[in-house]
N, C-alpha and C positions, 0 to 999 in steps of 0.2 A: 343672572346666570341660572335662575331657577328653571327656566324653560329648557336649558341644556341638560340639567340633571334629570328631567322628566323623560328624556329621549332614551330609547333602547340602545344597547351597544351597536347594533347594526345601523340604526338611524344616525348615530354619531359618526360612524364610519362613512356613511353617504355624505353627510354634511362636510366632513373633512375633505373628501374627494371633490366636492363641488367647489370648495375654496381652492383646492389644488389646481383644478383645470383652469380657473380664472387667472391664477398667478402665473402658470406656465405659459399661457397665451401671450403675455406681454414680453416674454423673452425671445420670441421668434423674430419680430421686427427689429428689436434692439440688437440682437445677436447678428443679424444680417448686416446691419449698419456698422457694427464695430469690428466684424471679422476681417475687414480689409486693412486694418491698421495694427493688428497684433497677432502673433502666432497662437494657434489653438492651445498648445501646451502651456504657454505662458499665461494665457487668460484663465485656463482651468486651474493651474496651480494657485493663482491669486484668488480665484473663486473659492476653492476649498479652504485656503488659509483664512480668509475673512469670514466665510460662513461657519467654519469650524470654531473660530474664536467666539462667535456670537452664540452658537449652540452650546459650546462648552460653558460659557458664562451662565447661560440659562439653566443648564443642568446642575451646575455647582450651587446656584442660588435657589433652586426649586427642590428637586428630589435628592440632590447630592450624588456624587459619583462613588459608589461603593467599590471596595477592592475586588469583590467578586465579578465586577464588570469585565475585568481583564482575563477572566478564564477563557481558555481556547482563543487567543487573539487572532488565530488564523481565520476565524469567521469574518472578522471585520475586513481583513485584506481581500478575501474572496468577493465580498459585497462591494468594497471600494474599487476593485479592479473593474467590475461590471459597470458601475455608475461612472467612473472616470472615463472608461472607454466610450460610453454614450456621449458625454459632454465634449470630449476631445473630437470625436468623429462628427458631432453635430456642427461645431465651429469649422472643422475642416471641410465638411460637405457644403456649408453655406458660402464658402469662398468661391465655389464654381457653380453650385446648383441655383436654380431659380425657385421662387417661393412656392409656386403651384405644385410641381412634382414632388418637392420636399415634403410639403404638408400631406400630400397623398400617401407618401411612404409612411408617415407618422401614424396614419389611421390603421395600418396593419398591426400595430403593437398589441391591441387587445386580443385579436385572434391568436397571435403568437403566444401571448401570455396564457391564454386558455390551454394551449397545447403543452406548454412547459409546466403549468400547474398540474396537469394530468400526469405528466412524466415524473415530476418531483414530489408531488403531494398526494397524488391519487384523486385530485378533485375532478369530478365529472361535470361537464357542462350539460345541463338539462336541455331538452328541446326548446323550452321557452327562453332560456338564457341564450342558446344558440341563435334563435330567431331575433332576440334583442340585439345581439352582436352584429348580425347581418343588417338589420334595419339601421342601426347606428352607423355602420360603415357606409351604407348608401346615403344616409343623410349628411354625413360629414363630407363625402365626395361631392354631393349636390352643392353644399355651401362653398367648398373650396373652388369648384369650377363654375360657381354662380349660375347653376342650372343650364349651362351650355354643354350639350352633348357633344358637339363638334370639338370643343376644347378638351373634353375627356378623351375622345378618340385620338387626338393628336399627342397624347402623353408620350414623351420620350424619356427613357431612363438613361441618364448620362453618368459620368464618373462620380460627380458629387452626390447624386442620388444613391448610387450603389454604396458609397462610403457611409452615407447616413443610414442606409438600410442595416448595415452591420452594427451600427450604434443602436438602432432600434431593437435588434435581436438581443443585445446586452441589456437593454432597458426591460425587455419582456421577461428575461430570466431573473432580473433583480427582484421583482415583486414576490414570486413564490419562494425565492431563496431567503428573503427576510423572515418569512414565517417558519421556514425550515431550520434556520440557524439561530433564531432568537431563543434565549433560555430564561425568559421572564424579566429581562431588563426593561425599564421604562423607555418609552419611545425617544425622549430627548437624550437620554444617556446612551442608548444604543446608536442613535444617529451621530452623536459626537464621536464615539469610538470609531465608527465607520469612516467619518470624515477625517479624523486624525490619521487613520491608516491610508486613506486616499491621498492626503497631503504628502505622506512619506513616499508612496509609490510614484506619484507624479513628480515629486522633487528629484527622485533618483533618475527618472526617465527624461524629464524635460528641463533639467537645470541649465543646459546650454541656451535654450530659448529664453529662459528667465533672465540670464545674464546679458544676453544680446539685445534685450528690449530696452529702448530708451524711454523709461517710465516717465521721466519729467517732460518729455516731448510729445506724449500721446495726446490726441485731440480730446475735447470734453466728452464726446459721445462714448468713448471707451470707458471713461470713469463712470459715466451715468449707467452704462450697460453693466459694468462690474458691480456697482452698488446694487442695482436691481437684481441681477442674477444671483448675487451672493446672499442678499437679505431675503428678498421675496421668493425668487425662483430656486433657491437652494436651501437656506436655513429653514425657512418656513415649510417649503414643500417636502423636504426630507422628513421632517417631523410628521407632517400630515399623512404622507404615504406610509410611514412606519405605523402610525396610529391606525390607519384604515386597514392595512393588511392583517392586523391582529384581530379584526372584527368582521371582515368581509372575505368571501372567496376571491382569489386573485383575479379571476376573469372579470368579476364585477368591479374590482378596484380599477383595473386598467381600462374598462369600458368608458370611464369618464374622460378619457382622451378624446372621445368623439365630440365632446363639448368645446374643445379648444378652438376649432374654426369659428364657431358661433361667438365665443368670447372675443376672438380677434376682431370681429365686426364691431363689438361693443367698444373695444379699445380704439378702433379707427374713428368711430363716432365721437368718443370722448376727446380725441386729439384733434377734432375739427376736420377730419378728412371726409370725402364724399360718402354718402350713404350707399350701400349696395343696392342692386336692382331688386324689385319686389319679388321676383321669382325665387330669390334665395330663401325666402321665408318657408318655402316647401321643405327645404333641407333642415331648417331649424325645427320644423314640426316633426320630421322623422326622428331626429336625435332626441327630441322631447318624448316621443312615443317609446323609443328604445330605453330611455332612463325610467319611464313609468313601468315598463315591463320588469326592469331590474330592481326597482324599489319594492315591488310586490313580493311578499314572502312566498317561498316555494312550498307546495303542499308536502306534508310529511309522508 
């Protein structure tokens, strides 16, 4: 771990978000497969319960959970409401939306985050950062639509996509709100408190769906998806996002969502699925260029 200690705080934040984007990518295909068999509220309650238990154990055995963590507990409920809304609406949208338009909606998150960061934190997006966001969005769309302009022009926004868009708005607000509401708590402790609040909120809202679910009769894909999204795409990514937002501007943090479509290609190859057409590599190159622009330090 000597190499990690030699990194600057900003470089550590970028590394955290690189891992974040790779882990998030795996949840899209699994979520689409599992959403047909379980209610969104029931899945999200189970997700927060399992991920919260894992993060809580990590917090207890690492930094410990100080009594001061519970100062102003309303902060955790605000953040939990935003993130719970995103996950519930994601699963709800995937019940009716197709993969291509849904992924296209997801690429709007960094631009929305930049706007909310300006409103909430006064963070100004520099011209170079704005250019990077635009290039990254273009590259992500190129990857999603596999370089087919006609497919892009046929994009139709349906009910599922609109539901998911509302969830993406919540996700975009979450990143700057973490920085605004954190009072020096360690990332793992702050994440545990937020997830505990989320479990309470979701339990009060979705208890009927939880009781109505035949947990013993669920197909294996649901349990595989639940394990993955709870451990990799929740517990780990929550900590990584919290870690990164304390070291990077919010717009830079969420810009890493542009890498998700490229990571999805890697997931497909790893699972033995057909390789994408060669023209998709142009989009990968654009997202790489956007990240290079973001990695460079801004002139003072």
